[in-house]
C-alpha positions as CSV (number, residue, x, y, z in Angstrom):
1,X,-70.7,-51.3,-8.1
2,X,-71.4,-53.7,-5.4
3,X,-69.1,-55.2,-2.9
4,X,-69.0,-58.5,-4.5
5,X,-67.8,-56.7,-7.8
6,X,-65.1,-54.6,-6.0
7,X,-63.7,-57.9,-4.5
8,X,-63.8,-59.5,-7.6
9,X,-61.8,-56.6,-9.1
10,X,-59.5,-56.4,-6.4
11,X,-58.6,-60.2,-6.4
12,X,-58.5,-60.2,-10.2
13,X,-55.8,-57.2,-10.4
14,X,-53.6,-58.7,-7.8
15,X,-53.3,-62.1,-9.4
16,X,-53.1,-60.6,-12.7
17,X,-50.1,-58.2,-11.5
18,X,-48.4,-61.4,-10.1
19,X,-48.7,-63.4,-13.3
20,X,-47.9,-60.6,-15.5
21,X,-44.6,-59.8,-13.8
22,X,-43.6,-63.6,-14.4
23,X,-44.0,-62.8,-18.3
24,X,-43.6,-59.0,-19.1
25,X,-40.0,-59.0,-17.6
26,X,-38.8,-61.5,-20.1
27,X,-39.2,-59.0,-22.9
28,X,-37.1,-56.6,-21.0
29,X,-34.4,-58.9,-20.0
30,X,-31.8,-58.2,-23.2
31,X,-32.4,-54.5,-22.4
32,X,-31.7,-55.0,-18.6
33,X,-28.8,-57.2,-19.4
34,X,-27.3,-54.0,-21.7
35,X,-27.9,-51.4,-19.6
36,X,-27.6,-52.5,-15.8
37,X,-24.0,-52.5,-14.5
38,X,-23.0,-55.6,-12.3
39,X,-20.1,-56.4,-10.5
40,X,-20.8,-60.0,-9.5
41,X,-22.8,-61.4,-12.4
42,X,-22.3,-61.8,-15.8
43,X,-24.8,-60.5,-18.5
44,X,-26.5,-64.1,-19.0
45,X,-26.2,-64.9,-15.2
46,X,-27.9,-61.6,-14.0
47,X,-30.8,-62.0,-16.7
48,X,-31.3,-65.4,-15.3
49,X,-31.5,-64.3,-12.0
50,X,-33.7,-61.5,-12.4
51,X,-36.3,-63.9,-13.9
52,X,-35.7,-67.3,-11.6
53,X,-35.2,-65.3,-8.4
54,X,-38.8,-63.8,-8.6
55,X,-40.2,-67.3,-9.3
56,X,-38.1,-69.2,-6.7
57,X,-39.1,-66.7,-3.8
58,X,-42.7,-66.7,-5.0
59,X,-43.0,-70.6,-5.1
60,X,-40.9,-71.3,-1.8
61,X,-43.3,-68.9,0.2
62,X,-46.8,-69.8,-1.3
63,X,-47.7,-72.2,1.3
64,X,-46.5,-70.1,4.2
65,X,-48.4,-67.3,2.7
66,X,-51.4,-69.4,2.3
67,X,-51.4,-70.4,6.2
68,X,-50.9,-66.8,7.3
69,X,-53.8,-65.7,5.3
70,X,-56.4,-68.4,7.0
71,X,-54.5,-67.4,10.3
72,X,-54.4,-63.6,10.4
73,X,-57.0,-62.7,8.2
74,X,-57.3,-62.9,4.3
75,X,-58.2,-59.1,3.9
76,X,-55.4,-58.1,6.2
77,X,-52.7,-60.4,4.4
78,X,-53.9,-59.4,1.1
79,X,-53.5,-55.6,1.8
80,X,-50.0,-56.4,3.1
81,X,-49.1,-58.2,-0.3
82,X,-50.4,-55.7,-2.4
83,X,-48.5,-52.7,-0.4
84,X,-45.2,-54.9,-0.5
85,X,-45.7,-55.6,-4.3
86,X,-46.1,-51.9,-5.2
87,X,-43.2,-51.2,-2.8
88,X,-40.7,-53.8,-4.5
89,X,-42.1,-52.9,-7.8
90,X,-40.9,-49.2,-7.4
91,X,-37.6,-50.5,-6.1
92,X,-37.2,-52.8,-9.2
93,X,-37.8,-49.8,-11.3
94,X,-35.2,-47.7,-9.8
95,X,-32.6,-50.3,-8.7
96,X,-29.3,-48.8,-10.2
97,X,-27.3,-52.0,-10.4
98,X,-27.8,-55.9,-11.1
99,X,-27.3,-57.0,-7.6
100,X,-30.0,-54.8,-6.0
101,X,-32.1,-55.7,-9.0
102,X,-32.2,-59.2,-8.0
103,X,-32.4,-58.6,-4.6
104,X,-35.6,-56.5,-5.0
105,X,-37.0,-59.4,-7.3
106,X,-36.5,-61.8,-4.5
107,X,-38.5,-59.6,-2.3
108,X,-41.2,-59.0,-4.9
109,X,-41.9,-62.6,-5.1
110,X,-42.4,-63.1,-1.5
111,X,-44.9,-60.4,-1.6
112,X,-46.6,-62.0,-4.7
113,X,-46.9,-65.2,-2.7
114,X,-49.4,-63.6,-0.3
115,X,-51.7,-62.4,-3.3
116,X,-52.6,-65.4,-5.5
117,X,-53.8,-67.8,-2.6
118,X,-55.3,-64.7,-0.9
119,X,-57.4,-63.9,-4.1
120,X,-58.6,-67.2,-4.4
121,X,-59.4,-67.4,-0.6
122,X,-61.5,-64.0,-0.7
123,X,-63.5,-65.4,-3.8
124,X,-64.4,-68.5,-2.0
125,X,-65.4,-66.6,1.1
126,X,-67.3,-64.1,-1.0
127,X,-69.3,-66.0,-3.7
128,X,-71.5,-69.1,-3.4
129,X,-72.7,-71.6,-6.0
130,X,-72.9,-70.9,-9.8
131,X,-71.9,-67.3,-8.7
132,X,-68.8,-68.7,-7.3
133,X,-68.2,-70.9,-10.7
134,X,-68.4,-67.8,-12.8
135,X,-66.2,-65.7,-10.2
136,X,-63.5,-68.0,-10.6
137,X,-63.8,-68.3,-14.3
138,X,-63.4,-64.2,-14.5
139,X,-60.2,-64.9,-12.4
140,X,-58.8,-67.6,-14.8
141,X,-59.8,-65.6,-17.6
142,X,-58.2,-62.4,-16.7
143,X,-55.0,-64.3,-15.6
144,X,-54.9,-65.8,-19.0
145,X,-55.3,-62.3,-20.4
146,X,-52.4,-61.0,-18.6
147,X,-50.4,-63.7,-19.7
148,X,-51.2,-63.2,-23.3
149,X,-50.9,-59.4,-23.5
150,X,-47.8,-59.1,-21.1
151,X,-45.2,-59.9,-23.7
152,X,-46.7,-57.4,-25.8
153,X,-47.3,-54.7,-23.3
154,X,-43.7,-55.0,-22.1
155,X,-42.3,-54.9,-25.3
156,X,-44.2,-51.6,-26.2
157,X,-43.1,-50.2,-22.5
158,X,-39.3,-51.4,-23.1
159,X,-39.2,-50.1,-26.6
160,X,-40.9,-46.7,-26.1
161,X,-39.8,-45.7,-22.5
162,X,-37.8,-47.8,-20.8
163,X,-36.9,-51.3,-19.1
164,X,-38.2,-49.6,-15.6
165,X,-41.3,-48.9,-17.0
166,X,-42.2,-52.8,-17.3
167,X,-41.9,-52.7,-13.3
168,X,-43.3,-49.2,-12.5
169,X,-46.6,-49.9,-14.5
170,X,-47.6,-52.1,-11.8
171,X,-48.1,-49.2,-9.3
172,X,-51.4,-47.6,-10.9
173,X,-52.9,-51.2,-10.9
174,X,-51.8,-51.9,-7.2
175,X,-53.2,-48.5,-6.2
176,X,-56.6,-49.3,-7.6
177,X,-56.8,-52.9,-6.2
178,X,-55.6,-51.2,-2.7
179,X,-58.5,-48.9,-2.7
180,X,-61.0,-51.6,-3.5
181,X,-59.6,-54.2,-0.6
182,X,-59.4,-51.3,2.0
183,X,-62.9,-50.1,1.0
184,X,-65.0,-52.8,-0.4
185,X,-63.4,-56.2,0.9
186,X,-64.9,-57.5,4.0
187,X,-62.4,-59.5,6.5
188,X,-62.5,-63.4,6.8
189,X,-60.3,-65.9,8.4
190,X,-60.2,-69.2,10.1
191,X,-62.3,-68.7,13.2
192,X,-60.6,-72.0,14.8
193,X,-57.1,-71.0,14.3
194,X,-55.3,-70.5,17.5
195,X,-52.2,-71.3,19.3
196,X,-48.6,-70.8,17.9
197,X,-48.2,-70.5,14.3
198,X,-46.4,-73.5,12.8
199,X,-42.9,-71.6,11.8
200,X,-41.1,-75.3,11.7
201,X,-43.7,-76.4,9.3
202,X,-43.3,-73.0,7.1
203,X,-39.5,-73.5,6.9
204,X,-39.8,-77.2,6.1
205,X,-42.5,-76.3,3.3
206,X,-40.3,-73.5,1.8
207,X,-37.4,-76.1,1.7
208,X,-39.3,-78.6,-0.1
209,X,-40.8,-76.3,-2.8
210,X,-37.7,-74.0,-3.0
211,X,-35.3,-76.8,-3.1
212,X,-37.2,-78.8,-5.9
213,X,-37.8,-75.7,-8.0
214,X,-34.1,-74.5,-7.6
215,X,-32.7,-77.7,-8.5
216,X,-34.8,-78.2,-11.6
217,X,-34.1,-74.7,-12.8
218,X,-30.5,-74.6,-11.8
219,X,-29.8,-78.0,-13.4
220,X,-31.4,-77.4,-16.7
221,X,-29.4,-74.1,-17.0
222,X,-26.3,-75.6,-16.2
223,X,-27.0,-78.7,-18.3
224,X,-26.7,-80.9,-15.2
225,X,-23.1,-80.7,-14.8
226,X,-23.0,-78.8,-11.7
227,X,-23.5,-81.0,-8.5
228,X,-25.3,-78.0,-6.9
229,X,-28.6,-78.7,-8.5
230,X,-28.7,-82.4,-7.6
231,X,-27.9,-81.3,-4.0
232,X,-31.0,-78.9,-4.1
233,X,-33.0,-81.5,-5.5
234,X,-32.4,-84.0,-2.8
235,X,-32.9,-81.4,0.0
236,X,-36.2,-80.7,-1.7
237,X,-37.0,-84.0,-1.9
238,X,-36.1,-85.0,1.7
239,X,-38.1,-82.0,3.0
240,X,-41.2,-82.9,1.1
241,X,-40.9,-86.4,2.5
242,X,-40.7,-85.0,5.9
243,X,-43.3,-82.5,5.8
244,X,-46.5,-84.9,6.3
245,X,-44.8,-86.5,9.2
246,X,-44.1,-83.0,10.7
247,X,-47.9,-82.1,9.9
248,X,-48.8,-85.3,11.8
249,X,-47.0,-84.8,14.9
250,X,-48.0,-81.1,15.3
251,X,-50.8,-79.6,17.2
252,X,-51.3,-76.8,14.8
253,X,-49.8,-78.0,11.5
254,X,-49.0,-75.7,8.8
255,X,-51.0,-77.9,6.2
256,X,-53.7,-79.7,8.0
257,X,-53.5,-83.4,6.9
258,X,-57.1,-83.5,7.0
259,X,-57.2,-81.5,3.8
260,X,-56.1,-84.8,2.0
261,X,-59.0,-86.6,3.3
262,X,-61.0,-84.7,0.8
263,X,-61.1,-87.4,-2.4
264,X,-61.4,-84.1,-4.7
265,X,-58.5,-81.9,-3.0
266,X,-56.1,-85.0,-3.4
267,X,-57.0,-85.8,-6.9
268,X,-57.1,-82.1,-8.0
269,X,-53.6,-81.7,-6.7
270,X,-52.6,-84.7,-8.5
271,X,-53.8,-83.9,-11.8
272,X,-52.4,-80.3,-11.3
273,X,-49.0,-81.9,-11.2
274,X,-49.5,-83.7,-14.5
275,X,-51.3,-80.7,-16.3
276,X,-49.5,-78.0,-15.5
277,X,-46.2,-79.8,-16.0
278,X,-47.4,-80.3,-19.4
279,X,-48.3,-76.7,-20.1
280,X,-44.8,-75.7,-19.7
281,X,-43.8,-78.0,-22.5
282,X,-46.1,-76.6,-24.6
283,X,-45.5,-72.7,-23.8
284,X,-41.7,-72.9,-23.3
285,X,-40.8,-75.7,-26.1
286,X,-43.3,-74.5,-28.9
287,X,-42.1,-71.1,-28.8
288,X,-38.5,-72.0,-28.7
289,X,-39.2,-74.1,-31.8
290,X,-40.9,-71.7,-33.7
291,X,-38.2,-69.1,-33.3
292,X,-35.0,-71.3,-33.3
293,X,-35.7,-73.8,-35.7
294,X,-38.3,-72.6,-37.9
295,X,-37.3,-69.1,-38.1
296,X,-40.4,-67.2,-36.7
297,X,-39.6,-63.7,-35.4
298,X,-40.6,-63.0,-31.7
299,X,-43.5,-61.2,-32.6
300,X,-44.8,-63.7,-34.7
301,X,-44.4,-66.6,-32.2
302,X,-46.2,-64.4,-29.9
303,X,-49.0,-63.5,-32.3
304,X,-49.3,-67.4,-33.2
305,X,-50.4,-68.1,-29.6
306,X,-53.3,-65.6,-29.6
307,X,-56.1,-67.5,-30.8
308,X,-56.0,-70.2,-28.0
309,X,-55.2,-67.6,-25.5
310,X,-58.8,-65.6,-26.8
311,X,-60.6,-68.9,-26.2
312,X,-59.1,-69.2,-22.8
313,X,-60.0,-65.5,-22.0
314,X,-63.5,-65.2,-23.2
315,X,-64.8,-68.9,-22.5
316,X,-63.2,-69.3,-18.8
317,X,-66.3,-67.5,-17.3
318,X,-68.9,-69.7,-19.3
319,X,-67.4,-72.9,-18.1
320,X,-66.7,-71.9,-14.7
321,X,-70.6,-71.1,-14.4
322,X,-71.1,-74.4,-16.1
323,X,-69.1,-76.4,-13.7
324,X,-70.7,-74.8,-10.8
325,X,-74.1,-75.7,-12.3
326,X,-73.3,-79.4,-13.5
327,X,-70.1,-80.3,-11.5
328,X,-66.5,-80.1,-12.5
329,X,-65.6,-83.8,-13.7
330,X,-66.6,-83.8,-17.2
331,X,-64.9,-80.5,-18.0
332,X,-61.8,-81.4,-16.0
333,X,-61.7,-84.9,-17.8
334,X,-62.7,-83.3,-21.4
335,X,-60.7,-80.4,-21.4
336,X,-57.0,-82.0,-20.7
337,X,-58.0,-84.6,-23.2
338,X,-58.6,-81.7,-26.0
339,X,-55.3,-80.0,-24.7
340,X,-53.6,-83.4,-25.4
341,X,-54.8,-83.7,-28.8
342,X,-53.7,-80.0,-29.8
343,X,-50.2,-80.8,-28.5
344,X,-50.3,-84.0,-30.4
345,X,-51.2,-81.8,-33.6
346,X,-47.9,-79.6,-32.9
347,X,-46.0,-82.9,-33.0
348,X,-46.4,-83.5,-36.6
349,X,-45.2,-80.3,-37.7
350,X,-42.3,-80.8,-40.3
351,X,-39.1,-79.3,-40.5
352,X,-40.2,-77.2,-43.7
353,X,-43.1,-75.8,-42.1
354,X,-43.0,-71.8,-43.4
355,X,-41.9,-69.5,-41.0
356,X,-44.3,-66.3,-40.0
357,X,-41.8,-63.4,-40.2
358,X,-44.3,-60.8,-38.7
359,X,-43.0,-57.5,-39.1
360,X,-45.0,-54.3,-38.2
361,X,-45.4,-51.8,-40.6
362,X,-45.1,-54.2,-43.8
363,X,-48.4,-55.3,-44.9
364,X,-47.0,-58.3,-46.9
365,X,-46.1,-60.1,-43.2
366,X,-49.4,-59.3,-41.5
367,X,-51.3,-62.7,-43.3
368,X,-49.9,-66.0,-41.8
369,X,-48.3,-68.1,-44.1
370,X,-50.3,-71.8,-45.1
371,X,-47.8,-73.1,-42.8
372,X,-49.1,-71.7,-39.8
373,X,-52.6,-72.0,-40.8
374,X,-52.2,-75.9,-41.2
375,X,-49.4,-77.0,-38.7
376,X,-50.3,-74.4,-35.9
377,X,-53.6,-73.0,-35.7
378,X,-55.7,-76.3,-35.5
379,X,-53.5,-77.3,-32.4
380,X,-53.9,-73.8,-30.8
381,X,-57.5,-73.8,-31.2
382,X,-57.9,-77.1,-29.5
383,X,-55.6,-76.4,-26.9
384,X,-57.1,-73.3,-25.9
385,X,-60.5,-74.8,-26.1
386,X,-59.3,-77.6,-23.6
387,X,-57.9,-75.3,-21.4
388,X,-60.7,-73.0,-21.0
389,X,-62.9,-75.9,-20.3
390,X,-60.3,-77.1,-17.7
391,X,-59.1,-74.3,-15.7
392,X,-61.9,-72.4,-14.2
393,X,-63.6,-75.9,-13.1
394,X,-60.4,-77.1,-11.4
395,X,-60.0,-73.9,-9.5
396,X,-63.5,-74.1,-8.4
397,X,-63.3,-78.0,-7.6
398,X,-60.1,-77.3,-5.6
399,X,-61.7,-74.6,-3.1
400,X,-65.1,-76.2,-3.0
401,X,-63.2,-79.7,-1.8
402,X,-62.2,-78.2,1.6
403,X,-63.9,-76.2,4.6
404,X,-63.8,-72.4,3.8
405,X,-61.7,-71.9,6.9
406,X,-58.7,-73.6,5.0
407,X,-59.4,-71.7,1.6
408,X,-55.9,-69.7,1.9
409,X,-53.7,-72.8,2.6
410,X,-55.4,-75.1,0.2
411,X,-55.2,-72.6,-2.7
412,X,-51.5,-72.2,-1.5
413,X,-50.7,-76.0,-1.7
414,X,-52.4,-76.2,-5.5
415,X,-50.3,-73.2,-6.5
416,X,-47.1,-74.6,-5.1
417,X,-47.9,-77.9,-7.0
418,X,-48.5,-76.1,-10.2
419,X,-45.1,-74.2,-10.1
420,X,-43.0,-77.2,-9.0
421,X,-44.7,-79.5,-11.6
422,X,-43.5,-77.6,-14.7
423,X,-40.1,-77.1,-13.4
424,X,-39.7,-81.0,-12.4
425,X,-41.2,-81.8,-16.0
426,X,-39.1,-79.3,-17.6
427,X,-36.0,-81.0,-16.4
428,X,-36.9,-84.5,-17.4
429,X,-38.0,-83.4,-21.0
430,X,-34.8,-81.4,-21.3
431,X,-32.8,-84.4,-20.7
432,X,-34.9,-86.3,-23.1
433,X,-34.7,-83.8,-26.1
434,X,-31.0,-83.1,-25.4
435,X,-30.3,-87.0,-25.7
436,X,-32.5,-87.3,-28.5
437,X,-30.9,-84.4,-30.3
438,X,-27.2,-85.3,-29.9
439,X,-27.9,-89.0,-30.4
440,X,-29.5,-88.4,-33.6
441,X,-27.0,-85.9,-35.1
442,X,-23.9,-88.3,-34.1
443,X,-25.9,-91.3,-36.0
444,X,-26.6,-89.0,-39.1
445,X,-23.0,-87.8,-39.2
446,X,-20.6,-90.4,-38.2
447,X,-17.3,-89.4,-36.5
448,X,-19.0,-86.1,-35.1
449,X,-18.1,-85.8,-31.4
450,X,-21.2,-84.2,-30.2
451,X,-20.2,-84.3,-26.6
452,X,-17.3,-81.4,-26.8
453,X,-18.4,-78.0,-25.0
454,X,-17.4,-76.4,-28.4
455,X,-20.0,-78.2,-30.3
456,X,-22.9,-78.0,-28.0
457,X,-22.2,-73.9,-27.9
458,X,-22.7,-74.2,-31.7
459,X,-25.4,-76.8,-32.2
460,X,-28.2,-77.1,-29.3
461,X,-31.9,-78.4,-29.5
462,X,-34.5,-76.3,-31.0
463,X,-31.7,-73.5,-31.6
464,X,-30.5,-73.8,-35.4
465,X,-27.6,-71.7,-36.2
466,X,-28.4,-69.1,-39.2
467,X,-26.1,-68.8,-42.3
468,X,-26.9,-67.3,-45.4
469,X,-23.8,-68.3,-47.3
470,X,-22.3,-71.8,-46.0
471,X,-20.2,-74.1,-47.6
472,X,-21.6,-77.7,-48.2
473,X,-20.4,-79.5,-44.7
474,X,-21.7,-76.6,-42.9
475,X,-25.2,-76.7,-44.7
476,X,-25.4,-80.3,-44.2
477,X,-24.9,-79.6,-40.2
478,X,-27.3,-76.9,-40.3
479,X,-29.8,-79.3,-42.3
480,X,-29.3,-82.2,-39.7
481,X,-29.6,-79.8,-36.8
482,X,-33.0,-78.7,-38.0
483,X,-34.4,-82.0,-38.6
484,X,-33.2,-83.4,-35.4
485,X,-34.6,-80.4,-33.6
486,X,-37.7,-81.1,-35.4
487,X,-37.5,-84.6,-34.0
488,X,-36.7,-83.5,-30.4
489,X,-39.6,-81.0,-30.5
490,X,-42.1,-83.8,-31.8
491,X,-40.9,-86.1,-28.6
492,X,-41.6,-83.3,-26.2
493,X,-44.9,-82.9,-27.6
494,X,-45.7,-86.4,-27.4
495,X,-44.3,-86.6,-23.6
496,X,-46.5,-83.4,-22.8
497,X,-49.5,-85.1,-24.3
498,X,-49.0,-88.1,-22.2
499,X,-48.9,-86.1,-19.2
500,X,-52.2,-84.2,-20.1
501,X,-53.9,-87.7,-21.1
502,X,-53.0,-88.9,-17.7
503,X,-54.6,-86.0,-16.1
504,X,-57.7,-86.3,-18.0
505,X,-57.7,-90.3,-16.7
506,X,-57.2,-89.2,-12.9
507,X,-59.7,-86.5,-13.0
508,X,-62.4,-88.7,-14.8
509,X,-61.8,-91.7,-12.3
510,X,-61.1,-89.5,-9.5
511,X,-63.2,-86.5,-9.2
512,X,-66.8,-86.6,-7.8
513,X,-69.3,-84.1,-8.7
514,X,-70.8,-82.5,-5.4
515,X,-74.2,-83.7,-6.2
516,X,-73.0,-87.4,-6.1
517,X,-71.1,-87.0,-2.9
């Protein structure tokens, strides 16, 4: 293999592992809750911290990690991130209690923050032209592939070995990436970097991203009844407003404001906020609706998303190469538009759609029902095609919009936005669908107080109680819950489609192909 091939392998493995650990652990959470002792956390609380702690530290430290990558050397920080991620994966896999597991997950997220911007910066410094677009396509397709197979791999490991295997599986992959990075990847850095590192800017950036992410996640978890969520959002917003002022006054700013003088860089980040916010709507609420309202099994819900995911995996490289040859604007505009059409197809799914109760070992369940083939498959194909058309060109456009010496911090800014956007969008849509569900329920069953904690524990949006032998009043309430959950889901899909359409419009108007600059 050539040095370029080894570089691509190392970067793909590293970023894939980071994405894998944000999905594969999900299927291990029930087992972790049952088997890992805790003195400080309840079961659900501990499970939540294992998942969100990783995402929060990863998101909050991305911009700092990207700046360190440019300042101290991309290969050096990349190797440090790999070593840290490997070590913390072992610590997570051996954690004796929930408190240490949460702490190790926070450390794992911090190590992961060095890998995503470092991966893209190394690709940017190694490849050029159409070859670079193809490399970004491979990176995007591999990342998508790990997201798709992650829950299945995790389920197999948890069921056949232990929940600890979901963490320890990282070790051989990291070992291979470390070998490739140490032996074959060449060093690169911002040659103009000098003077003191902007640690104050790093702190403010971490407060901005971490505060907004934590506030949105915690607020949704607590149904916006805990003022701590609003305080975190407020602090995050203040830090975000203060950051450009601080950057303008610093001699060596963490995020050079000259990056935003690039039209393509600014437009790409704005569309990222909209498009990745909409992705949250699709991936999260679609799975919740299929299982909680329609009665899909977990395996069936996972299999239902594979057709669209396969399009992303196998077509990303092709669209990346085409964007490198013809420019990214067409693909960055048409892709989100197709995704919006796919989501709008989901919005028409009726409450009576037949569930796909996939059960391995039962031949009768292998074939999906007509409900899936009509109600979900067309939308999945449109969505997957649009996503494949958009991801690699967007990444390539971002990385080519700034000088190579800023590759690490530019990638980090975009990755931070892609993680904050879904949390903020999810918080807004959670409020919208919750209001829609309980308002509709109360209107259809007068005299019902839908605001009491007891009622909301029994009936929640998109999660319909199961009852085989119900009396008539209970059956009526369940029927109303299913109908209103379907309406709330449709509202979420319409909002998501609107965000995607807005992202497509932003790209169509704002992006300039390199040949036209």
